[in-house]
N, C-alpha and C positions, 0 to 999 in steps of 0.2 A: 515488588515491581523490579523488573530487570532494566535498570537505568542504563547499563552498559549497552544492551541491545538497542534501546531507544536512541542512544547517542549514535550508534552505528547506522541506524535507519536515517537519522538526520544527516549524517555524512553522505550516505548514498544518494539521498534526495538532492542535497546541495551539489554534489559532484556531477550528477546527471539529471537535471530537472526534466528533461525531455522523456525520461523513463519513469516519471511519476504520474499516476492517473488514479484518482479516487473513484472513478466510475466502475472500475473492474478490479477484482482481486489480482488478476494477472492476465495479460493478453498479448497476443502477437501483434506486431505492427508491420506494415509494409515499408520496406526501405525506400527512401527517396534520395535524391542527389544530396540534399542537405544533411540527411541522417546517416548516410553511409559511413561517415567518419566519426559519428557520435554514438550511435546505438551499438553497444558491444554485442548484443544478442537479439536485437529487434523485438524486445518485449518491454512492456510497462508493468509496474506494480503499484498498488496502493500501499498504505502503511502496513496493513496485515500481510500483504504479499511480500513486501520487503522484509518483514520480520521472519517469515518462513525461509526466504531465499538466504538471508544472512545466517540465521540460527542453524539451519540444516545444511548450509553450504551447498545449495542447489544451483543448477543452471536452469532458469525457468523455461528456456527453449526446449530442453531435452527432458527435464524432470517433471514438468507439469503436464497434465492431460487437459487439453483444451476441448471442452465439450461445447456443442452448439447451444446457443441460448434457447432454441426451440425444443431441446431435449428435456421433457418434463421430469425425467428421473433425476437430472443433475442440476436443475435450476439455472443459475447464471452461467456465463460463457466459460468460466474457468474456476469453479469453486473447489475443485479437487486436485491434489497432487497425484501424479501417475501411480503412486503406490497406494492410493485410496484414502490418504489422510485429507481431512477437510481443512482448507486454508484458514478459515476463521478460527476454528477450534485449535489448530496447531499454533497459530500466532498468539492466541489468547494464553495458551499454556506457556509458550516460550517467553512471553513478556511477564507472565505471572499476574494476569488480570482475572477478576471475576466477570460475570456476564454483563453487569451494569457498566463497569469500567471499559470493557471491550466495546460496548455500544457507543460510549462517549468518545472513544478514540477512533474506531474504525468507520464510523458512519458520519459523513459531513452534516447530515440533518440533525444529528445529536450534539454537534459542536456548539460551544457558546456563541452567541450572536456575533460577538466582535471578530470571530474567525469565520463563522459560517457564511455570513452575507458577503464579506470581501472575497471569499473563495468562490462562491457562486458567480460573482460579478467579475472575476479575474479574466483577463483576455489573453494571457500567455502562459506557457509552461513555467517560465521563471517566476512569474507572479504567483501562480498557484503553489509552486514549491516553497517560495518564501513564506507564504501564509501558513502552509502545512507545517513547516519547520517551527514557526512561532507557536502554532497550536500544540505541537508535541512538547515543546519547551514549557508551555503553560501547564500542560497535563502533568509533566514531571514536577513542576514547582508546586502544584496543588495536590500532589500525591494521588492523582487520578480522580479527585473530587469534582473537577471542572474540565 
């Protein structure tokens, strides 16, 4: 398990909680008056998205291909990097996870209850980021078993 990369993901989420969103691998967001000074590239990433951005040193705004959710060939809104690599698979490889570990880390529905329920009930970016950071730390502490 690439603990260094997981620590960098924690730092990225902590630094810019408004750019963290577990609903999408990566997505573009519209700039608002409040976000113009905070969103460096007007994108959000989930844990897997951040893993790819950091590990591959990518700019999600220019290096990710944003496919429409209605495109049946590509599934969710942004599951592929523009060079054709799958975000989930690339993140799994970068962190050094098997499929079960990736499922437990990348999908909130597979998180332990003590993280899943608070995340679903969170009402702010900061609150969701704080819970996700605790979840990643717990994942590291349990060597991916929980």
